[in-house]
C-alpha positions as CSV (number, residue, x, y, z in Angstrom):
1,M,-2.4,10.8,-4.4
2,E,-3.6,7.6,-6.0
3,L,-2.0,4.2,-5.4
4,L,-2.7,0.9,-7.1
5,V,-4.1,-1.9,-5.0
6,A,-2.7,-5.4,-5.5
7,R,-4.5,-7.3,-8.3
8,N,-6.4,-10.5,-7.5
9,E,-5.7,-12.1,-10.9
10,I,-2.4,-12.0,-12.9
11,N,-4.0,-10.7,-16.1
12,Q,-6.2,-8.2,-14.3
13,K,-5.4,-4.5,-14.2
14,P,-4.8,-3.1,-10.7
15,K,-7.5,-0.8,-9.2
16,K,-6.8,2.6,-7.9
17,I,-7.4,3.9,-4.4
18,E,-7.3,7.5,-3.3
19,L,-5.4,8.7,-0.3
20,S,-8.6,9.9,1.3
21,K,-10.0,6.3,1.3
22,I,-6.8,5.0,2.9
23,E,-7.0,7.7,5.6
24,D,-10.7,6.9,6.2
25,K,-10.0,3.2,6.8
26,V,-7.0,3.9,9.1
27,E,-8.8,6.5,11.1
28,K,-12.0,4.4,11.5
29,N,-10.1,1.3,12.8
30,G,-7.0,2.9,14.3
31,N,-4.9,0.7,12.1
32,A,-5.0,-1.1,8.7
33,I,-3.2,-3.5,6.4
34,F,-3.0,-2.7,2.7
35,Y,-1.6,-4.7,-0.3
36,F,-0.3,-2.5,-3.1
37,D,0.6,-3.5,-6.6
38,R,4.2,-3.7,-7.9
39,E,3.4,-1.0,-10.5
40,N,3.4,1.6,-7.7
41,S,6.6,3.6,-7.6
42,H,8.7,3.1,-4.5
43,K,8.7,6.9,-4.2
44,S,4.9,7.0,-4.0
45,L,4.9,4.5,-1.2
46,L,7.6,6.5,0.7
47,D,5.4,9.6,0.2
48,L,2.5,7.6,1.8
49,Q,4.8,6.7,4.6
50,D,5.8,10.3,5.2
51,H,2.2,11.4,5.1
52,F,1.1,9.0,7.9
53,E,4.2,9.4,10.0
54,E,3.6,13.2,10.1
55,K,0.2,12.4,11.5
56,G,1.8,10.3,14.3
57,Y,1.1,6.8,12.9
58,S,3.6,3.9,12.7
59,F,4.2,2.7,9.1
60,Y,5.7,-0.7,8.2
61,M,6.2,-1.7,4.6
62,E,7.8,-4.8,3.0
63,E,7.9,-6.6,-0.3
64,I,6.0,-9.9,-0.4
65,K,7.2,-12.4,-3.1
66,Y,4.6,-14.7,-4.4
67,G,6.6,-16.4,-7.2
68,L,10.1,-17.1,-8.5
69,A,10.3,-14.3,-11.1
70,D,11.7,-10.9,-10.2
71,N,8.5,-9.1,-10.9
72,E,6.2,-11.4,-8.8
73,Y,5.8,-9.3,-5.7
74,I,3.4,-6.9,-3.9
75,Y,3.9,-4.4,-1.2
76,Q,2.4,-5.1,2.2
77,V,1.8,-2.0,4.3
78,H,0.7,-1.8,8.0
79,I,-0.4,1.6,9.3
80,I,-0.8,1.6,13.1
81,K,-1.9,4.3,15.5
């Protein structure tokens, strides 16, 4: 599974991150906060949630608006042991 990390610049293309790298960060620290781009499908993020909840982690996700337009948001995800 690949997800798109939130972009730093509006005109920039989002970078991809593999599930294995997300797992490594979470397992190393016991928890992690990630910011994902709006171009990720909601289903992909729910699949990510299912993956970590099956491993016994708590998963919190919310949309963060950074502008007034409908498409100006990112997903903030907390994964906690």
